[in-house]
C-alpha angles and dihedrals in degrees: 000000000000118000123209095255092054092044090054093046091051092048090051090049091049091052105033113019111133095236130057091225092055091048093049092046092052092047092050092050090051089050091050092050093049093046099043107015088218144055096244109146093012093154091055091047092050090049089055088048089050091055092045105035106019138246097291093060091044091053091048088052090054090048094049092047091050093043092053096040092232115187124257097026110163121199114278115264113268093247092060116082 
């Protein structure tokens, strides 16, 4: 589950990241955590994001999840670099 340090880091990313895609990705991860309290079905959620927000935001989400060692992270789908 999300610890306070990671929550603060994601909030800072959502507010201050240099790129729009990184801010959107951090905000979406925070929304997912608030709504579900877990990363169950992360791949399906990221595919939905990819359809709605595009590949760049999806890749940023994968990077943020990896960088912050969030629980339940499956491997990225093969079609994502």
